[in-house]
C-alpha positions in Angstrom: 24.9 10.1 21.1 25.3 9.8 24.9 28.4 8.6 24.6 29.8 10.7 22.1 28.4 14.1 24.4 30.3 12.3 27.2 33.7 12.1 25.3 33.2 15.7 23.6 32.9 17.1 27.3 35.3 15.2 28.6 37.9 16.3 25.8 37.0 19.9 26.7 37.6 19.5 30.0 40.8 17.9 29.9 42.0 20.9 27.1 41.3 23.3 30.0 43.0 21.6 32.5 46.0 21.1 30.2 46.0 25.2 29.5 45.7 25.7 33.0 48.6 23.6 33.9 50.6 24.7 30.8 50.4 28.6 32.0 51.5 27.3 35.9 54.5 25.5 34.3 55.6 28.3 31.9 55.3 30.8 35.2 57.5 28.6 37.1 60.1 28.2 34.1 60.0 32.0 33.7 60.9 32.5 37.1 63.6 29.8 36.9 65.4 31.0 33.9 65.0 34.7 34.7 66.7 33.5 38.3 69.4 31.7 36.4 69.8 34.7 34.0 70.2 37.1 36.7 72.8 35.0 38.4 74.8 34.6 35.5 74.9 37.8 33.5 74.1 40.4 36.7 71.0 42.5 37.4 72.4 45.2 35.0 72.4 43.1 32.2 68.5 41.9 32.9 66.6 44.6 30.9 68.5 43.8 27.6 67.6 40.4 27.8 64.0 40.4 29.1 62.8 38.8 25.7 65.4 36.5 25.4 64.3 35.1 28.9 60.5 35.1 27.9 61.6 33.2 25.0 63.6 30.8 26.9 61.0 29.9 29.2 58.5 29.3 26.2 60.9 26.7 24.4 61.5 24.8 27.4 57.8 24.7 28.4 57.1 23.5 24.8 59.5 21.0 24.5 58.9 19.6 27.9 55.1 19.3 26.8 55.9 17.5 23.8 57.9 15.5 25.2 55.3 14.3 28.1 52.8 13.8 25.2 54.9 11.9 22.9 55.9 9.7 25.7 52.5 8.8 26.5 51.4 7.9 23.3 53.8 5.2 22.7 
């Protein structure tokens, strides 16, 4: 019973840490994608494409997280 409780607490702590790191990584990726879009399209087109910038950053973050977790399982 004691080993199960330790495993459960470890899993919860690991999950919380992974969520925090994912949010930080998403914010950094969002900044990079936003800066690149401003650089390529100019500042006038930014208002039209804010939703696409967020979707692009989310997909990049998702791909990185899934790719990183898949590599650890092998």
